[in-house]
N, C-alpha and C positions, 0 to 999 in steps of 0.2 A: 419512313414513319415508324415510331415506336409506340407500343401500347402495353398496358398491364390490365388484367382482369382479376379483381380480388373479390373474395366473399367473406362474410362474417356470420357466425351462428353461435348463439350462447344459450339456446333452449327457449329464450323468450322472443327472439327475432332472428330472421334469416334474410340478410341483406347482401346486395352486391355493390361494387364500386369499380367502375372502369374508367381508364384515362387513355386518351390518344394524343400523341404529340405529333404535330405536323408543322414543320417550318417554325414560324414565329408565333404559334398559338398552340394551345392544347384544349381538348374538350373532355370534361368530366361528366359521366352519366352514373347515377346512383339511385337506389331505391330498394324496395322489397323484391326478393326473388319471385319471379312470376309476373311482375308488372313491367311496363315499358320504362319506368323510372323517369327521372328528371335530369336535365342536362344544362350545361352552360359552357360556352366557348370564351376563353380569355386570350386576348392578344397582347404581345410584348414588343418591346423596341427591337429586339433581335432574337435570333435562334438560340443564342447562349442563355439569355434570360429565361426563355421558354423552357429550355432543358433543365435549368436550375430549379425552376418552380415545379416541373414534372417530378424530378428526383425527390424534392422536399415533400411533396404531397404523398408520394408513394411511401416514403420513409415514415411519415406520420401515421398512415393507415396500418402499416405493418406493425408499428409499435402498439397500436390499439388492438391488435389481435387478428387483423385481416390476413388472409393467406391467398395464394394464387388459386384460381379456379381450375377446372379441367383444361381450360384453354390457357396454355402457357404463354409467358411473355414473348413477344415477337418484335423483331426489328427489321424493317425493309426500307428500301428507297421509296421516296414519294412517287406514287403512280397516278396516272390520270384515269378518269372514269371511262374505260374503254371496253368493259365487259359487255358482251352482247346480251341483249334482252329481247324477249319476244313480245310483240305488241298485241293488244286486244284484237287487232285486225288480222292477226296471224302472220305479220311480216317481221323479219329480222331487222334490227336497228341497232345503232351504237348509242350508248347512254350519253356519251359526250356530245353527240350531235343531234340525236333524235330520240324522243321519249314518247311512248305510247301508253295504251291503257292496260297493258299487262304487267310484267315484272320490271323491276329496276335494279340498279346496282346495289351492292351491300352498303356503299357509302350513302346512297339515297335513303335506304332503310334506317341507317343510323341517324341521319339528319331528321327523320320523322319523329324521333324520340325526344328532340330538344325541348327544354323548358327554361323558365326564367328564375330558378332558385339559386341560392348560394351553394356552390359545390363544396365549399370548405367545411361544411358542417352537416351532420346527419339529421334526419328528421327526429324531433324530440316529442315523444308522446306523453311524457310525464308533466305534471303540474309543478311549477317552481315559483319561488318568490325571490328573485335575484335582480340586482341592478349592478352591472359590471363597471362601476366607476373606479378610477384610480384613487389611492389614498389621498393624493393631493386634492382631488375633487371633493372627497368627503369632508376634508378640512374646511371647505367653504361654508359648510353648515356649522357656524361657530358655537351653536348650542349643544352640539353632540359631544359626547365624552371622547376625549382625545387619547390616543395611544401613540406617543411620539415614535417616529421611525429612527433607526440607528444610522448615523452618518458613516460609520465604519472607519477604517484606516486608509489614508491616501497612498497611492502608489508613488514610488520615487519619481521625482521630476525628470522629464525628458523633453527639453525645449526643442531639440532638433526634430523629434517625432511630431511635436505640436506644430512646428512650422510646416512640415510636410503635409500634415492633415489639413491645415488651414489653406494652403495653396492648392489643394485638390478640390476645394469647394467650387461650385458654379454659382455665381451671383445671379440675382434676379432683378427685375425692375430696371433693366438697362444698365446694370452694374452698380446701382445705388444700395441694394440690399444684400447683405452677406448672410446666408442661411446657417448660422452657428448651431441651430438646433439639430442639424444633420450630423454634427460631430458626436452627439450623445455623450457629453462630458459626464463623468461620475459625480455623485453628490458632494464629494469632498476631494479637493486637489492638494497636492503638495504646495506649500506656500510659494516656492519659486515659480512653479508652473502656473499657479493662480495669478501671480503677479504678471506673468507673460500674457495670459488671456485678458486680464483686466486692462492692460495697456492697449492691447489690440482693439478691445471693444470700446474704449474711450478716445481712440486716436483720431476720430473725425476724418476718415479717409475721403478722398474725392472719388469720382466714379471709377470702379474697378471692373472693367468690362471683360477681362480675360485673365488667364493664368499668369501671364507676364506682369500684369498690373498688381495682382495679389502678391506675387513674389517681391516686387519692388516695394510694396507697402510693408510687408513683413520685414524686409531688410532694413527699412527706415526705422521701424519700431525697435528692432534688435540693436541697431546702432545707437539709438538715442537713450536706451535704458539698460540698467543692470538689474537683472531679475533676482533680487536678494530675498524677496518675500517679506520685505519690511517696508510698509507704507503707512504714513500717519493718517489719522482721521481727517485732518485738515487738507492734506494733499489729495486724498481720495475724493473729498467733498468738492474741491476745486475742479478736479478733472470731470466729475459727473455733471457739475453745474454748467460746464462748457460743451456738453454733448449737443451736437447740432440736430440730431434726429433721435428717434427712439433707441433705447438700448435693446439688445437681443433678449429673448425670453430666458436664456441661460445665464444672464449677466450675474445674478446673485450667487451662482455657483462659485464664481471666482471671489466675490466679496466675502461670503461666509467662510471661505477658506483662509481669508486674511484677517478677519475681524470677528469679534463676538457679535451675538445677535443684537445686543443693545447698541453697539457701535454701528452696525449695519443700519439700524433704525435712525440713529443720529445722522449718518451720512445721507440717507434717503430724504429725511425732512429738511436738513440744511441745504442740500443740493437743489431741491425744489424751491425753497424760499429765496435762494441766491441765483436762480436761473437767469441767464444773461439775455436770452432772446426776448424781444418785446411782445410778439404776438401771443395772445392768450391761448390759441389752439396749439401752438408748439409746446407750451408749458403743460397743457392738459395731456398731450400725447406722451411726453416724457414721463409725467406722473403715472399715467396708465401703464406704461411699459415697466416702470420700476415696481409698481405695486403688484402687477401680474407676476413678475419674476420673484418678488418677495413671497407671494402666496405659494408659488410652485416649489421653490427651492430653499426656503427658510422655515416657513410656518409649519410644515409637516414634521419637522425635526425638533421643535421647541418643547421643552418640558413646561409643566404648569407654572413652576417657580419663575421661569424666564418670561412667560407670558404675563404674569403678574407684574414683573418689573417693567415690562414694556408698556403695560396699561398705565402705570403710574406716570411714566414719562409723557404719554400722550395727553393725559388729563390736564396737565399743566397748561397746555395751549389750546385745548378743545373748546370751540365756541359753537354751541348748538344753534345759535341764531344767525349764523353766517349765511348769506345768499350769494350765489355766483353773480358776477358783474354782468355777464351777457351769455348768449347762447353758446359761445365757444370757450367759455371758462368752465372750470370744475369746482367742486367743493374743495376745501383744504385737504391736503394729503392725510391729515390726522383723522378725518372722517372715514376714509376708506380703510386706514389701518385699524381704527377702532372697530369697524365692522368685522374685519378679519380676526381680531383678537378677542371678540366676544364681549364687547362693552355694550351690553344690551340696553341699559337704561339711557345712555347717551344717544344711541341710534334711534331708539323709540321716540325720544324727544324731537329728533329731527324729522323722522318720517311722519309722525302724527300731525305735524304742522302743515303738511302738503294738502292742497285741495284735490278733490277726486279727479278732476280733469287736467291736472298740472302737466302730465306727460302724454296722455292718450290723445289729446287734440293738438298738441304742439308739433313743431318741426322735429323731424327725426334727428337732426343735428344736435338739438338740445339734449335729447335722450342719449346721444352718442357721447357727448362731452360731460354731461352731469353724472352719468352712470348711476341712476337711481337703483338699478338692479343690485349692484355691488353693495349698496347700503342696506337693502332689505335682507341680504344674506346675514347681516349682523343682528337680526331680531332674536327674541328670546326662545321661540319655539316654532315648530313646523306649522302649527295652527296660525300663529301670527304672520308668518311669511306668506302663507296662502291667502289669508284674509286681506292683508294689505295689497298683495299682488292683484287680487281680483278687484279690490276697491279702486286701485289706481289704473287698472287695465294696462299694466306695463307690457312692453314688447319683449319677446325673446328672439333676438335677432342674430346672436352669435352662439357658436358651440359652447363657449365659456359660460354664457348666461344659462344655456340649457343644462349644462352639467351642474352648475350651482343650484338651479331650480330643482333638479332631481335629487340632489344631495339633501336639500332642505325638506321637500314635500314628499319625496318617494312616490307612492302610488295614489296619493289623494287628489292630485290636480293634473293628471295626465291629459285631461280634456283641454286644459289651458295650453299645454305644449303642442298638442295636435292642432289646435286652432291656429296657433302661431305658424306652424309648419305650412298649413294650408293657405295662409295669407302670403307666403313668400312668392314673389313674382320672378325672382332670380333663381335659376336652376342650381347654381353652385351653392347658394345660401340654403336653399331648400334641402339639398342633399346633405350638407354639413349638419343641419339640425336633425335630419332623419337618422343619420349615423349615430347620433347621441341617443335618440329615442329608442333605437334598436338595441341599446344596452339593457333595456328593461325586459326581463323575461318573467312575466307574470300574467295571470288572467286579466288583471285590471287594465293591461295595455291593449287587450284585443280590440275593443270597440274603438278607442281612439286611433289605433293602427289601421283599422278598416276604413275609418274616415280619411286617413292620409292616403290610403290606397285608392280611394275614390276621387279625392279632391286635390291632392298635392301636385305641385308642378312636376316633380320627379318621383313617381310612386313606386319605382322598382324596388327600393329597399324595403318599403312596407309590404310589397308583394312577397319578397324573399323571406321576411320575418314570418309572415303567415304560412308560408310553405314549409318553414323549418319548425316553428314553435307550435306544432299541431295541438299538443295537449293544452297549452295555455290559451291558444286561440279558440279552440272548441269550448273549453270551460267558460271563457269570458264572453262568448257570443250567444250563449243560451238565452239570456234575458233580452239581448238585442234582437234576436230572431223572434221573440214573442211580442215585440212592439210593432209599430206601423211606420210606413214611409220607406224612403230609398235605402236607408241604412239597414232596416229590417230585411228588406228584399235581398240586399247584398249578403247579409249574414246567412240567410237561408241558402242562397246559391253557393256560398263558400262551404257550408256544412255538407251540401250535396256533393261538392267536389271532393271533400274528404271521404265521404262514403264511397264515391267512385274509385278512389285510390286504394280501397281495401281496408280502411281504418274505421269501419262502422262501429267496432267495439268501443273506440274512444268516445264517439258520440253517445252511444248507449250508456256508458259509464257516467258521462256528464249529466244525461237526462235522469238517470237513477239518483244521482247525488242531489239534483235539484228538488226531487220529491214529487210525489203524485199530485200534490195540491198546487203545484206550480203551473200556471196557465202557459207560461213560456215553454216549459218542458213538454207540455201537452201538444203545443203547436209543432215543436221540433219533432216529436214522435210522429205526428200526423203528416207533416209536410216534408220530412227528411227520411226518417227511419222507415216509415210505412209507405213512403212515396215510391212508386214504381216508374222509373224513367223508361221511355220507349227506347229500345235499342234497335239498331239498323245493321243488318248484315252487309258486308262490303260487296260491291259489284265484282264479278269475276269475268273471265273471257266469254262465258256463255251468256251471262245476264246483262252485260254492258249494252245499253241501247245503241241502235245504229247511229243516231245523231252524235252520240258521244264518241263512239268508235271512229267515226269519220273525222270528227274534229281533232281527236288525239293524233291521228295519222298525219295531220298537217303540221304538227309541232316539230320545229327544227331549231336547235340551239347551237350556235357556234361555240358558245361557252356556257357551261352550267353555272349559274350564279350561286355564290355562297350565301345561304340564307341565315338570318339570325336564329339563335336557339329557340325562340318562342314561336317561330313560324313553322308549325308542324301539326299533324293531325291530333296529337295528344292534347293540345291546348286550344283547339278551335272547334266550334260546333260543326256538325257534319253537313256536307252538301248532299241533300237527299234527293233521290229519284224514286218516287213512289215509296215503297217500304224498304228500300235499300239506300246505301250511301256510296259515294265515290270511295274507292279503296285508298289506302294510305299512299300508294304509289301514284294513283291518278291525281290525288289531291296535291301531292308534291309537284307533279307536273303543272297543275294549275298555279301553284305558288311561284314556280319558276317563271312561268309566262307573265304573271303579274309583276314580277320583279324586273323584267327586261322590257316590258311594253309601256311606252309613254301613255299617259292618260288621254292624250290627244289622238292616239291611234286606236284602231280596232283590230283585234286578233280573232281569227275564226273560232278558236276554242272558247274565248271569253264571250263572244257573241252568241255561240251556241248555248252556253250556260245561262246567259241572260234570257234567251228565248224559251228554254225548256224547263228551267228550275223555278219553283215558286218564289215570288218576290219576297215573301216573308222569310224564307230560308236564306235567300241571298243577302237580305238586309242584315239578318242576325250574324251571318258569317263575316260579311264585310266590316260591320261595326266592331265585332270582337277583334278582328285583325288590326283595326285602327286603334282600339283600346290597348292592345298588347304593345303596339309601337309607342304609344304615349307612355305606358308604364315603363318602357325601356329607355325613357328620356328623349323620345322624339328625335332620334339620330337622323340627320339629314340623308345619309346614304340609304336609309331604309324607308324613305317617305313613300315608296311604292305601296306600302301597306295602307297608307291613306288614299293613294290613287286607286286602290281596289274599290273604293266607294264609287268612283267615276266609271269603273269598268263593269261592275256587277251589282252595285248597290241600287236601292230604290227609294221610295218616298220616306220610309222610316229613317234611313240614314240622312236624307236631306233635311228633315225636320230637326234632327239633333246636331247636324254639322253646321247649319246656317248660323245659329246663335254664337257658335265658337268663331266662325269666320268674321262675324261682326266685331268681336272684341279683340281678336289677335293683333291688329295694328297697334292698339293701345298698350300691348305687352311686348312691343318691339318685335313682332312676328309678322311684318308686312308680307314677306316672301311666302310664308306659310298660308297666309290669308288668300293671296293671289292663287296659290295652288289649290286652295279650297274652292275658289270660284271655278277653276278648271275642272274640278271634280263635279261640281254642280252641273256644269255644262255637259260633262261626260255622261252623267245620269240621264239627262235629256228628257225626263218626264215633264208633264205640265207643271207639277209641283216644283220641280227643280228650276225650271225656267222662270216660274213666277217668283221664287225666292231670289233668283239672280236679278230679276227686274226690281224686286224690293230693295236690294242692296244698292242698285243703281239709282233708285229714287230717293232714298233717305238713309244717309250714313254720315257721321261726323268726320270720318277719315276720307279726305278728298281723293287721295291717290287710289284707294281701293274702290271708292265710288265711281271714279272715272274709268277704272279698269272694268268694272261690272257693266257700266253703260256701254263701253266699247264691245264687250261680249254680246250684249243684247242687240246692239246695232248690227253686228256682224251676222248674228242668227237671223235677224229680220231681213237683212239684205239677201242672205242665202235663200230665204223663202219668198222674196219679192214683195215684202210688206214694209209699211212704216213701223216704227217701234211701238206706237200706240196700238196699231192693228195686231201686231204680234202679241202684245200683252193681253189684249182681249181674248186671244185664242189659246193662251196657255194657262188659263185659270182652271185649276183642278176641280173635279166634282166632289172630292173629299169623301168618296164612298156613298154619296147620296144617289137615289134613283133619279130617273128623268123628270119626275115631278118634284124633286127636291126633298124627298122623304127618306127616312131610314128607320127601320124597326130593329130593336134589340130584344131578343127573346131570352127569357129565363126558363122556358119550358112551360110552366103553369101560368105565366103572365108575360107581358111585353111592355116596352116603352118606346116612344117615338121621339125623334129629334125635333127640337124647337130652337130657333135663333132668338135670343133675348134682345131687348131694346138696346143694351149696351154692347151688342155683338157677341155676347157670351153664349156659347152653346149650352143648351139645357135639354131636359127630357120631360115629356108629358106621360104620366101613367094612365092606366085604363080608365080611371075615374075623372081624368081631365086636369089633375093637379100638376102644376109645373114644379119640377125639382131641379136644383143646380147640378145634381149628380145622381147617378144611379145608386140604389141602395145595395147593401150586402145581400147575397143570396140567402133566402130563408129555407126552412126545413122542407117546404113543399116544392121548392124550385129544383130543376135539374142542375146539379152542381157543375157538370162539365159544360153544358150549354151556357149557363150563367157566367162562368169564368171566361169562356171565349168571348161572350158579349162584352164583359167588363174590359178585357184586353183591347178589343176593337174600339170601345168607347174612349179609352185613355188616349189612343193614338189619334182618333178622329177629332176628339175635343180640342186637342192642342192644335191640330192642323186647321180646323175650321176657324178657330179664334184668330190665328195668324193670317189666314187667307182673307177672312171677312174684314179685319182691320185694315189690311193693306189695300183691298179693293175699295173699301169705303173712302180711303184717302185718294185713290185714283178718281173715283166718281166726283169727289168734292173738287178736285182740280179741274175735272172736265166741266163742271158747272162754272167755275171761276173763269176759265179760259174760253168758254163758249163752244166746246167741242160738239160736233154733230155726228150722228150715226145714220146710215141708210136704214130704212125700215127693215129690210131683210137681216142686216147685221144686228140691229136692235133686238129683233125677235129671237134670232138663233143664238146670239152670243150672250145676251143678258136675260131676256124674259124666260127663255126655255133652258137656260143653264141651271143645273141642279142647285148650285149655291147662290149664284148672282140673283136668281129670282127672289130670294128672301130679301135682298137689299133693294132691288128696284121697286118692290112692293111697298117700301117705306118712304118713297119720294114722289114729288110732283114733276110731271114731264110735260113737254110741249111738242106739238107737231108743227112742221114748217113746210112751206112749198119750195120749189126749186130755186126761187129768188131769195129765200131766207126769211120770208114773211111768216109770222105765226098764224096758224090756222086753227089751233085749239089747245086746250089744257086737259090733262087726264092723269089718272093713276092706274097702276096695274093691280088687279084684284088677286085674291088667293087662287081663283080659278084660272088665272092668267088671261082674263079678259081685260078690256080697257073701259074705264068708267069716268064720266065727267063729275062735276061738283054735285050734281043732283042724283048721282048713282045710275044714270042712264048709260047703257052700253053704247060705245062709239066704235067706229071703224077707222083704221089707218090707211084705207085703200087709196085715198087721195093725197096722203102725205108723202113728201119726198125725203124729209129728214126728221130726225127725232133728237131732242136735246133736253138736258136738265134745266129747270127754270131757276134763274137767279132772282132773288127778291127785287133787284133793281129793274128787272124786266116785267114785274107784276105791279098792278095798281094796288092801292091800299085795300080796296074792296075785295080784290081777288085774293090777296094774302089772308084777309079775314075769313073769307068763305072757305078756302082750302084748309085753313087752320082748324075750323070747326069740323071739317070732314075727318081730318087726322085725329082730332080729339074724340070724335064719336066712335071711331074704330080702334081707339087706344093704340094708335100707331106712334112710335117714337122714331124719329129720323136718325140715321146713323151719323149724321153731322148736322150742324145748324143750317137750315134752308130758309123756311119762311120767316123765322124770327132772327135771322142772321143780321148782325150789325152791319150797316152799309154806310157809305160815304158818298155824298153828292158834290158836284162842282159848285163852288160859290159863284156869286154873280160876277160876270166878267171873265172867269177862268176859261170859259168855252172858246174864247178868242185868243188865248195865249198859247205859247209853245211849251211852256213849262209850268209846273205847279210850284209857284214861288213861295207859297205859305209854309212849305216844309223846308225851304232852304235855310241853312244855318242851325238846323237841329243837331244838338250834341248828345251823343250816347256813348256809353262804354262799349269798347270794341266787341266783347262777347255778346252784349245785348243786341247791338246792331246786326252782327253777322248771323247769329243763331236764330234770331227772331225772323229775319228775312228768309233764311233757308228752311225754317219750319213751315213757312207759308209758300214754299215752292220756288223761291227765287234762287238763281244760280250765281255763284261768285265769279268774278272776272278771271282772266288768265294771269299767270305769274309775270310780273314785270321785273325790273332790276332788283336784285337781292331777294327775289322770291316773294315779293309783296303784291297785293292786289288792291284796287281802289274803286270797285263797283260791284253791283249786283244787278241782274236783269231777269225779266220774266216775259216769255212769249205768250201772246194772246192770238191764237190762230184764227178764230172766227172774225176778229176785227182786223187781222193782218197787220198788227202792230206789236212792238216790243217795248215794254217799259224799262227804263234804266235809272238806277239810283247811283249817282257818283258822289263820293265823299273824300274829304281831305283827312289824312292821317296815315300812320304806318301800321299795316296789319299783314302778318306773314301767313303764308300757306300752311306752314307746319306748326306754328305756335302763335296763338292769339293772346297778347298781353292783356290781362284783366285791368291793368291800370291805364291802358291806352284809350284815349278819347277820339271818336270819329265825328266829324262835322259834315253834314250833307251840303254839297255844293250845287247840285242840280238834280231835279227829278223831271224827266221828260219822256216822250214817246217817240220811237223811231218807226218809220214805215217799213213793213216787212218783218221777216223772221231774222232779226239781228243775232249773231252768235256772241257769246261772252267775249269781252275784249278788255283793254286796259288803256290808260292814258287818254281816255275819251274817244279812241279810234272807233269808227263805225257809227258814230252819233252825229255825223256832219249834217245829216238831213232830218232833223226832228220834225215830226208831224204835229199839227195842231191837236190839242186835246179834244176828245169826243166823249 
């Protein structure tokens, strides 16, 4: 292992920079002297590449003025973690096999410093206004003043060297794409060499899957051509018009070395006009590649006189009224060239004719081939580009679009770019756009970058930018921190992290610059600079509690796992025990155990942490670990960070994880969603099991829904219950007391929980006024107590809303299917449940004897008594079963009477009950085996499928080709299953919106029939009842 420890001091700053080389990776740690710094490990294909990068980075730092610290450079063979350590329990142990609560190896301590910043650049505290675009990128903004680049003089031609370089390339796309851009050809080539590359790029080779194929193709080109450097415009045009695929991005480097700019333009236009392939998308792709190459390798070198000459040529054939023939066609090549060359009036005439929703509501393929973004770059000013972009709501889907957008609008529309980045569902696309956004180094980028860090698919680059551009980020987030909402809270937390890193002066300078009258600056002063965070001393051998000491002794690791740079104490909230926290070494042990323990297993150390550490502390720790994993790109090998939720997380994590689990299958993340279900099962609280049940009951993604149902069934089986019985018993109390109440104190006043008619959690103040939310603390309130109550309310409000909505759905299905509870279960699980009592009090119930005959009707009062329609108290002593009353089981008079009762008490039912629309059998249907009146009903497949499933029906099993042809619903109280069978093709994975389904039969089967297909299981339909 090789390493270098460097320091730098210039009077203004005192920094360190360390690098360790180990095998095929190196780890860089840097920061202010006296701090733990920030780190990142980078992996390479082989040890040689890692060593090359190591030497290069060291050389760069030395050139900048860094010098070796007192610890000189060392080199040693790679060693294992075998240094003996002393455990908190007082026993000797080997770090490679057993880690305890005391000290750990030097390598473990180094790992505890890891962070997720870019190691290639130092922290910048200055405020800058820079966008690091290339000259070719700035040329996209055609309204900007141009300073043409110099082509220089070409080197003498060397065809043999060119052949050698060409055959050394590695093709991609199974041999169909030759990466010419890796050759990095110079801007100008000798004519003979340009001729050679031109022939190679227009030779239409077949698949070149290996070096031998490349050599054979190169030999063929050399044999067929004499590279004199003399090619006519007509010859070049003919060759380009016969290209079967896109030309490489560097194509124009060969062409501009053989022809003048005007001749290059002629070849480009004529080749597109004479293109031989019939498909419009082939022509569009060739045009795109030619125009991109022209922009990159011709345009930056043109003088204004040359541009004027080219504009004249284009005007001769420019038609502003032209419309593409279809979604796969493009505008004429003259349009895109006009935009590049700054023909503003012509482009404005085209763009102004577009309707507002021309591209924002259309298929993305239209956007891809029409390329409206390229045309907008040809408008007259930055203001026009931004205005039209916002009007048309154009996408920014490629790095080229992003670069052109920045070149035109600079700092004025960074919110548009950030929004587009956050919309990207593909990781690679998101990363590519973020790389471009990170070229902006200015305060204006701070808030949009924070938005990307919070919401982008791959937020690591945004995180790195904010860790590096401290001066710009702090300056740009002052106003953000003074606002409200998630972004404001994140800004405050970021500024606090900057303060923790020792850069409080940077924040103070930004606050001072904002001025005393700034409300935002005042909040930053109060909530950041004046804010005193509680600090915790680490546990040591004497203060480590016995439960932790004993649990640490059980730790045995056959192999110490390599943790990612962000998994360390420096980037995670503390795991606190009273007024102390786990030491860095103890926390590192916890992380190691999390990394090697499957979420389906239980480790003594993790079990002890779950039992003895406050659930709020565990929730905060586990969720931050999960967030760091997400920010790092959700690398599969580190998904144990998400598994930490299952091991030590609690209800707070559950409420935030479940919505993600529900949408992941739609983002091609089914495996992650299933792992999320395993995490919920691992948490094991009532809230977690209830959320697992909710996914099993209602989700549009069949595979995940089935998996959740299997988990719930397994848990129920383990407990010796039915699924419905289990679901009754895992309803969380949401922090309410046994009477269903919850008080929130502000010190001088308090508020009590109320469940609104729409199942929305609300509060009642001391005057009896109902509020949708708690107010801000007033001057007379106790600020600490009030803020604690507000934090509790935010969590409970979300939890109660989700739980109440889900349980209302379960109760509605219980009414429809005729489910019955024993009196004991009804009282213990519903009436006396802190949350369910609020729901049962809004409904009409019936009591039944052992034979199922109704013996009475009642409602549950606020005092949890039972009252009839006259408000007389009744007893359930003689009842055997309790059930919700369906309007079909009530007479018109009973429905009217109970309706008046609910109205008098201003009770709003959580779902339609008495006024529910019902359907009765028509005359003669009671004697038939099927409901013939619905046979032959035709509906669009999504309407049929999703309407039935919304009402609790279950689709049939997959038949041939993965299709299903039925839905069924079980009615336990009647011991029948209803089945709808239809004709049509509807797939499990994709439901075609144009497919029509026609009902073939609707019948009832005796017993609880499982979902089926081909009509199997329906051989013995029962008569309708």
